[in-house]
C-alpha positions as CSV (number, residue, x, y, z in Angstrom):
1,M,70.9,49.8,49.4
2,F,74.3,51.2,48.4
3,K,72.6,53.8,46.2
4,L,70.5,54.9,49.1
5,V,73.6,55.5,51.2
6,L,75.3,57.5,48.5
7,D,72.2,59.6,48.0
8,E,72.1,60.3,51.7
9,F,75.7,61.1,51.7
10,S,75.3,63.6,48.8
11,M,72.6,65.4,50.6
12,R,74.5,65.7,53.8
13,F,77.6,66.9,51.8
14,L,75.7,69.7,50.1
15,S,74.2,70.8,53.4
16,I,77.6,70.9,55.1
17,T,79.2,72.6,52.2
18,L,76.6,75.4,52.2
19,L,76.9,75.8,56.0
20,C,80.7,76.0,55.8
21,L,80.9,78.4,52.8
22,L,78.4,80.8,54.2
23,P,80.5,81.9,57.3
24,L,83.6,82.0,55.2
25,A,81.9,84.2,52.6
26,L,80.6,86.4,55.3
27,A,84.1,86.9,56.8
28,C,85.5,87.6,53.4
29,G,86.3,83.9,53.4
30,P,89.6,81.9,53.3
31,S,91.5,81.0,50.2
32,V,90.3,78.3,47.8
33,E,93.0,75.9,49.1
34,E,91.8,76.3,52.6
35,M,88.2,75.7,51.6
36,E,89.1,72.6,49.7
37,R,91.1,71.3,52.6
38,Y,88.3,72.0,54.9
39,V,85.8,70.2,52.7
40,D,88.1,67.2,52.4
41,D,88.4,67.0,56.1
42,R,84.7,67.2,56.6
43,M,84.1,64.5,54.0
44,K,86.7,62.3,55.5
45,H,85.1,62.7,58.9
46,T,81.7,62.0,57.5
47,I,82.8,58.9,55.7
48,E,84.6,57.6,58.7
49,G,81.4,58.1,60.7
50,L,79.3,55.9,58.4
51,P,78.5,52.3,59.6
52,G,80.5,49.5,58.0
53,P,80.6,47.3,56.4
54,L,77.4,47.7,54.3
55,P,75.0,44.7,54.4
56,T,74.9,42.5,51.3
57,V,71.7,41.1,49.8
58,T,71.3,37.3,50.1
59,P,70.6,35.9,46.7
60,V,67.6,33.8,46.1
61,S,68.4,30.1,45.5
62,F,66.9,28.5,42.4
63,P,67.1,24.8,41.5
64,T,69.6,23.9,38.8
65,P,68.5,23.3,36.2
66,L,65.1,25.0,36.3
67,P,62.2,22.4,36.1
68,T,60.3,22.2,32.9
69,A,56.4,22.2,32.7
70,T,54.8,18.8,32.2
71,P,52.9,18.9,28.9
72,M,49.2,18.0,28.9
73,A,48.5,14.5,27.8
74,I,46.4,14.5,24.6
75,P,44.7,11.3,23.6
76,T,46.0,9.8,20.5
77,S,42.4,9.3,19.1
78,V,39.1,11.0,20.0
79,P,36.6,8.4,21.4
80,T,33.5,7.9,19.2
81,V,29.9,7.8,20.5
82,T,28.3,4.4,20.6
83,P,25.2,4.7,18.3
84,V,21.8,3.6,19.7
85,S,20.4,0.5,18.1
86,F,17.0,0.8,16.4
87,P,15.0,-2.0,14.9
88,T,15.2,-2.2,11.1
89,P,12.8,-1.2,9.6
90,L,11.3,1.2,12.2
91,P,7.9,0.0,13.4
92,T,4.9,1.9,12.2
93,A,2.1,3.1,14.5
94,T,-1.0,0.8,14.6
95,P,-3.9,2.9,13.2
96,M,-7.1,3.1,15.2
97,V,-9.8,0.8,14.0
98,I,-12.7,3.0,12.8
99,P,-15.9,1.1,12.1
100,T,-17.0,1.3,8.5
101,S,-20.4,2.5,9.6
102,V,-21.3,4.3,12.8
103,P,-23.6,2.0,14.9
104,I,-27.1,3.2,15.3
105,A,-28.5,3.2,18.8
106,T,-31.5,1.0,19.2
107,P,-34.4,3.3,20.1
108,V,-36.3,2.6,23.3
109,S,-39.8,1.7,22.7
110,F,-42.3,3.8,24.6
111,P,-46.1,3.5,24.6
112,T,-48.0,6.2,22.7
113,P,-49.0,8.5,24.2
114,L,-46.4,8.4,27.0
115,P,-48.2,7.6,30.3
116,H,-47.1,9.5,33.4
117,I,-47.5,6.6,35.7
118,T,-48.5,3.4,34.0
119,P,-49.4,0.3,36.1
120,T,-49.5,-3.1,34.6
121,P,-51.8,-4.3,32.9
122,Y,-53.5,-0.9,32.9
123,R,-52.5,0.2,29.3
124,W,-54.3,1.5,26.3
125,T,-53.3,2.9,22.9
126,G,-55.8,5.7,22.3
127,L,-55.7,9.3,23.5
128,W,-56.8,9.9,27.0
129,P,-60.3,11.4,27.4
130,V,-59.6,13.7,30.3
131,V,-60.1,17.4,29.5
132,R,-59.7,20.8,31.2
133,I,-62.9,22.8,31.8
134,E,-62.6,26.6,32.1
135,T,-65.3,29.0,33.1
136,T,-65.5,32.7,34.1
137,G,-65.5,31.5,37.7
138,G,-62.6,29.1,37.7
139,R,-61.5,25.7,36.2
140,G,-61.9,22.0,36.8
141,N,-61.7,18.7,34.9
142,G,-64.0,16.5,32.9
143,F,-63.8,13.5,30.6
144,L,-65.2,12.6,27.2
145,I,-67.7,9.7,27.0
146,S,-68.3,10.1,23.3
147,P,-66.9,12.4,20.5
148,N,-69.4,15.2,21.6
149,E,-70.3,14.5,25.2
150,V,-68.3,15.5,28.3
151,L,-69.1,14.6,31.9
152,S,-67.9,16.7,34.9
153,A,-68.9,17.8,38.4
154,Y,-71.8,20.2,38.4
155,H,-70.1,22.7,40.8
156,V,-67.3,23.2,38.2
157,V,-69.7,25.0,35.8
158,Q,-72.6,26.1,38.0
159,N,-74.7,27.2,35.0
160,D,-71.9,29.5,33.9
161,S,-72.7,31.2,30.5
162,S,-69.1,30.6,29.2
163,I,-67.8,27.1,29.3
164,T,-64.6,26.0,27.4
165,V,-63.4,22.5,27.1
166,R,-59.7,22.0,26.3
167,I,-58.0,18.7,25.4
168,P,-54.3,18.6,26.2
169,S,-51.8,18.2,23.4
170,S,-50.1,14.9,22.7
171,N,-47.7,13.2,20.3
172,K,-50.7,12.6,18.0
173,S,-52.3,16.0,18.1
174,A,-52.0,19.6,19.2
175,E,-54.0,21.2,22.0
176,E,-57.5,22.0,21.0
177,E,-60.4,23.8,22.7
178,R,-64.2,23.9,22.1
179,E,-67.0,26.0,23.4
180,A,-69.4,23.7,25.4
181,T,-73.2,23.8,26.0
182,L,-74.8,22.6,29.2
183,V,-77.3,19.8,28.5
184,G,-78.4,18.5,31.9
185,F,-77.3,18.2,35.5
186,N,-78.1,16.7,38.9
187,I,-77.2,18.8,41.9
188,Q,-77.7,16.1,44.4
189,D,-75.1,13.8,42.8
190,D,-73.0,16.9,41.6
191,I,-72.9,15.7,38.0
192,V,-73.3,17.6,34.7
193,L,-73.4,16.7,31.0
194,L,-71.9,19.1,28.4
195,T,-71.9,18.8,24.6
196,I,-69.2,20.1,22.2
197,N,-68.3,19.9,18.5
198,P,-66.0,16.9,18.2
199,F,-62.3,17.4,18.3
200,S,-60.4,16.8,15.1
201,F,-58.9,13.6,16.4
202,S,-61.9,12.2,18.3
203,S,-61.6,8.8,16.6
204,S,-58.2,8.3,18.4
205,I,-59.7,8.9,21.9
206,D,-60.1,5.8,24.1
207,Y,-63.4,6.4,25.8
208,P,-64.1,4.8,29.1
209,K,-66.5,1.8,29.6
210,F,-69.4,2.1,32.0
211,S,-70.0,-1.5,32.8
212,P,-69.3,-2.2,36.5
213,I,-66.3,-4.3,37.4
214,P,-67.2,-8.1,37.5
215,Y,-66.6,-9.2,41.0
216,N,-68.4,-12.5,40.8
217,A,-66.4,-15.7,40.5
218,D,-68.1,-16.5,37.2
219,G,-67.0,-13.2,35.7
220,N,-70.5,-11.7,35.3
221,D,-71.0,-8.0,36.0
222,T,-72.6,-7.3,39.3
223,T,-75.7,-5.0,39.5
224,D,-74.8,-3.7,42.9
225,C,-73.6,-0.1,42.4
226,K,-71.7,-0.1,45.7
227,K,-69.4,-2.7,44.2
228,A,-68.2,-0.5,41.4
229,V,-65.3,0.0,43.8
230,S,-65.0,-1.8,47.1
231,N,-63.0,-1.0,50.2
232,G,-59.3,-1.7,49.6
233,D,-59.5,-1.8,45.8
234,V,-56.8,0.1,43.9
235,V,-58.1,3.0,41.8
236,I,-56.5,5.2,39.2
237,V,-57.3,8.9,38.7
238,E,-56.6,10.7,35.4
239,T,-56.4,14.5,35.7
240,T,-55.0,17.7,34.1
241,G,-54.4,19.0,37.7
242,N,-55.3,22.5,38.9
243,H,-52.5,24.6,37.4
244,A,-53.6,27.8,35.9
245,T,-51.7,27.3,32.6
246,N,-50.3,23.8,32.5
247,N,-52.9,21.2,31.6
248,G,-50.7,18.2,31.0
249,V,-52.2,14.8,31.9
250,V,-51.3,13.3,35.2
251,R,-52.2,9.8,36.3
252,L,-52.0,8.6,39.9
253,W,-52.4,5.1,41.0
254,G,-51.7,2.7,43.9
255,K,-54.0,4.5,46.3
256,R,-57.0,2.6,47.7
257,S,-60.5,3.5,48.6
258,T,-61.1,3.8,52.3
259,G,-64.9,3.7,52.7
260,W,-68.2,5.1,51.7
261,V,-69.7,8.5,52.5
262,D,-73.1,7.1,51.6
263,G,-74.4,4.6,49.1
264,R,-73.5,7.0,46.2
265,R,-70.1,8.5,47.1
266,F,-66.9,7.0,48.5
267,L,-63.6,8.2,50.0
268,T,-60.2,7.6,48.5
269,D,-56.7,8.1,49.9
270,L,-55.6,9.8,46.6
271,D,-53.9,13.1,47.3
272,L,-55.8,15.5,45.0
273,A,-55.9,19.2,45.4
274,P,-59.0,21.4,44.7
275,G,-59.4,22.1,41.0
276,T,-59.3,18.4,40.1
277,S,-63.0,17.9,40.5
278,G,-64.6,16.2,37.5
279,S,-61.5,13.9,36.9
280,P,-62.3,10.3,36.0
281,I,-61.4,7.4,38.2
282,Y,-60.8,3.9,36.8
283,N,-60.2,0.5,38.1
284,F,-56.7,-0.9,38.2
285,A,-57.1,-3.8,35.8
286,G,-58.9,-2.2,32.9
287,R,-60.6,0.9,31.4
288,Y,-63.8,0.7,33.4
289,L,-65.0,4.0,34.9
290,V,-65.5,3.4,38.7
291,G,-65.9,7.0,39.8
292,M,-65.5,10.8,39.3
293,V,-63.7,13.2,41.7
294,L,-66.1,15.6,43.4
295,A,-63.9,17.2,46.0
296,G,-60.1,17.2,46.5
297,S,-58.1,17.5,49.7
298,T,-57.2,21.0,51.0
299,L,-53.9,19.6,52.4
300,L,-51.9,17.0,50.6
301,S,-51.2,15.4,54.0
302,N,-55.0,15.1,54.7
303,R,-55.5,11.7,53.2
304,G,-58.9,10.0,53.0
305,S,-60.8,13.2,52.3
306,T,-61.0,13.1,48.5
307,I,-64.7,12.3,47.6
308,A,-65.7,10.5,44.4
309,L,-69.1,9.7,42.9
310,D,-69.5,6.0,42.3
311,G,-69.4,4.8,38.6
312,C,-72.7,3.0,38.9
313,I,-74.4,6.2,39.8
314,I,-72.8,7.9,36.9
315,K,-74.1,5.2,34.5
316,G,-77.6,5.4,36.0
317,R,-77.8,9.2,35.5
318,L,-76.8,9.2,31.8
319,S,-80.2,8.7,30.3
320,E,-81.8,11.6,32.2
321,L,-78.8,13.9,31.7
322,R,-79.0,13.3,27.9
323,S,-82.7,14.1,28.0
324,G,-81.9,17.5,29.4
325,V,-83.1,17.0,33.0
326,K,-81.8,19.8,35.3
327,N,-82.5,19.3,38.9
């Protein structure tokens, strides 16, 4: 602060000096002694006009002696990490037990050929005799009664000049077809007999039996054709259906006859579409032929309208059909 006062004093001194010397110089000035005396007077006056005394600076108080820094405490020894305890020796992984030989699945035993719907005890081991019949006018079904004889509904062929008999493929043989020749027919009963060259596996075919079902208590066959199938009996139809290209065998069972149209034809509640005419119908308990489909139902819901020719009538017509009767 004292230095600041001196600086201010010097500046003021110079300014006053210049202001004083200037008029003196202009007036051809006084002598040097007068000027010095004048300056001294002005300086004295200026010094006397300064405030006094000058303030002193208050010193900062520090502790005696000065405190020393506390040194950081360093541990005498670095702590060690506690090791994890492991078993000795280390356990080894248990290997997966792999069988020495892969087990072989036991195959499921299926009948040959595979039945579509197989009731019990209605089973047989031979190939099914049902066939597809194709003509220039349409298609239908039929069934083999011997290696070279086929029975069908007459309206399926209608004296067509081109008749093809096709047997479906199976696990025993491939699909085969033969050209057929019309031998005899009966328009009233709507039945026809065709002949073909035997199929290559004809010996494996299970041909149907024509004996009527024994209904008598003693087990003898009845001679009453109306009893080939009676009202309420379960019947089974075997057919290749009516699909244009697929002729796989389909078997339907569990339906029951519902009555007779006349003494030669009966109704069934089997839901069969048109195109299944000529399909064989068997009894539930064996391989006896009890009928042949003559007309299917137009609507699947229209039950009771499938008409079948009785098996006894078929058996009775065989001799005349084989002789070539056409009426």
